[in-house]
C-alpha positions as CSV (number, residue, x, y, z in Angstrom):
1,X,61.9,53.3,72.6
2,X,58.3,52.9,71.5
3,X,58.0,56.6,70.4
4,X,60.8,55.9,67.8
5,X,58.6,53.6,65.6
6,X,56.9,56.7,64.7
7,X,59.5,58.9,64.5
8,X,61.1,60.1,61.4
9,X,64.5,61.2,63.5
10,X,65.2,60.8,66.8
11,X,67.6,63.6,68.4
12,X,69.7,63.3,71.5
13,X,72.7,64.8,73.0
14,X,75.8,62.1,73.7
15,X,75.8,63.1,77.9
16,X,79.4,62.7,77.4
17,X,81.6,63.7,80.7
18,X,85.5,64.9,81.3
19,X,86.4,61.1,82.1
20,X,84.0,59.4,79.0
21,X,84.9,61.7,75.7
22,X,84.1,59.8,73.2
23,X,81.6,60.7,70.3
24,X,78.4,59.0,72.1
25,X,79.4,58.0,75.8
26,X,76.1,58.8,77.6
27,X,74.4,55.8,78.4
28,X,71.3,56.7,77.5
29,X,72.5,58.1,73.6
30,X,74.1,54.5,73.5
31,X,70.8,52.8,74.1
32,X,69.3,55.0,71.9
33,X,71.7,54.6,68.9
34,X,71.5,50.5,69.3
35,X,67.5,50.2,69.8
36,X,65.6,52.9,67.8
37,X,63.7,51.7,65.2
38,X,64.3,54.9,63.4
39,X,67.1,56.9,62.4
40,X,69.3,58.7,65.4
41,X,71.8,61.9,65.3
42,X,74.0,63.0,68.4
43,X,74.8,66.6,68.9
44,X,77.4,67.7,70.2
45,X,78.0,71.2,71.5
46,X,81.7,73.1,71.1
47,X,83.0,73.8,74.5
48,X,82.0,77.3,75.7
49,X,78.9,77.7,73.4
50,X,75.5,78.5,75.0
51,X,73.2,75.7,75.1
52,X,69.5,76.7,74.7
53,X,66.9,74.5,76.6
């Protein structure tokens, strides 16, 4: 979370699984949302959409 002190915004993926299809069910994204010192954007993809990375 130290990087969030100097960041304008953090962007993370939800890492949700089929068992937990909630918005931000991934443990990393949840921790970032609760502890970051800057705004956080959780980006979800639609099924069938190609992820580039």
